[in-house]
N, C-alpha and C positions, 0 to 999 in steps of 0.2 A: 559592888557586893557590901550582904548586909554583913553587919558583927558576927553573926553566927555564922554564916557561911565562911566568913574568911576567917575564922576561930577555926572552923574545920578545916577549911583547906590549908592551912599552917601546920596544924595536927596530921594533916595526911602526907603533907611533904616532909615534916619530921620523921615521921614513923620511916616513909622510906628511906631515909639517909640511917637511919638506926639500924633497919632491917641490911640495907646493902652494904656490908663490911667484909672486906677481903679478908683471908689468911694470909697472903703473900700479894707480892706484884713485882712480877719480873720483866724484863725486856720483854721473852715473850710471851707475858700474860699483856702486856701491852700491844703485842701483834695481832694476838687471837681477840682482842675485846674490841680494837679496833675495825679486825676484818670481820667481826659479827655486826657491828655496826654499818659498814659498809653492805654486808650481805641484804641485812633488814634494810636500810635504805632504798636498797634497789628493787628490792619486793615491792615497797610501795612507793616506786617512782619518785622519789624525793632526791629533788636537790640542794644537797647538803655539802658542808665540809667537816669535818671531823678533826680534831685532834686531841693527843693525851700528851700528857708531861706528868715527871715525875721530878719535882723539885724545879729546878730551872731547865731540865733536861726534855728537849720533845722527843719521845719516844716512839710518835705513831702521828703521820699528817696524811688526809686524803681529801681532795677537793674534787667531787662528781662533777660530771657537766651540768650546767647550769648556774654553776655558782662563782663568783668573783673573788678578786683578792679585799673584797669589804666585807666577806663573811670571815676572813683571815683576822681582818679589824676586830668583828663583832666577836669573835672566838677571843682574842686576846682581851678586851675588855669584860667579856663576863667571866672570863679566868680568873683576870684582875680580883672581881668581887669576890669569888672563892677562896682565892688565897689570903684576904683581907681579913673578911667575917667566918672564913672556917665552914660556909654552909652553903648549898646550891644556890645559884645566881637567881634562880626562881622563888625559892623561898625568902630570899633578903629584900627582894622587892615586895612578895606578898606580905613581909613583915611591916615595910614601909606605910602600904595603901591599906592594910587595917589600920593604920592609925592616921588616916587620912591625911597622908603626906605623900609627896613622890620621893622616889631615892634620889633624882638628879635634885631636885629642890631641898632637900634635909639633909642628904649625906656629907655635903660640904666637897665632895671630892670630884676632880675635874670626869668630867661626862666624856672628855677627848681618850682617857684612862681607864674607867670603870662605867659598867654596864650591868643592871640587876634584872636581867632578862632573861627568861628561861632558857637554858640548855648547857647551862657548864655545870658539873656536878662533881662534890670532893670525893675522892680515891683515899678511903681509908683502910687502915691495917689494924686486924684486932688486937688489942692490947700496945699498938704503937701511936696510933692516930693518923691524922691526913698526911698522905706522901707526894698527893699530887690532883690531877684534874683531869676530867673527859669533859670535853667540849662538842656540841653542834649546833651549827648555825647553818641557815638557810629556810626555816620555815616557822610560821608563827610561834612565837616562845612559849606556848604551853606545848607545843607539838614536838618541838628541839627537847624540852623538858621529858616528854613522854619517851622520843625514840631512846634517849640515852637511862633512863629507868628501866624501859624494857630490854634493852641489851645488857645491862647491868645485872638484872634478873635473872636474863638466861646464861650469863657467863656464870654468875654463881652455881646456876643449876646442872653447871657441865655442857652446856649449850656450845661454846668456844671451841668444843673438841669436835665438833661435827662440820666446821667453817672451811670450804675449799677455795681457795684465792689463786 
């Protein structure tokens, strides 16, 4: 990716993070967001695992058919990047790539515990900051990231109120 394209990608990813901020985030909200992700993934026939955490507490987890325990490990590694850097795992990776580096070689973090691949996104509450992480694993990284952004956008627009599980 060229310098201008990388800069544009980073700006777009940062804009999503500034836009996708919650007013509150309860256990019921985690269920609604997770259910919306499941519904969206099923509509796309996407074999993904979904995890939502607030702090250290797992509030939602679903492994759709076609996934494995490896997807749980990817969620943990991508979520660790969000928790450490305070930004989506895709944005963190994009920032390293824009500098001509890889996260794995330049971060000095154990790749068994950290992965700057798309799919984990910070859950921020307006006026509070980051309180948790929503993560998806199973698709190529850009698609994992896009699935989370799509669901968070719909959730903030009230789309979760129409989820039936």
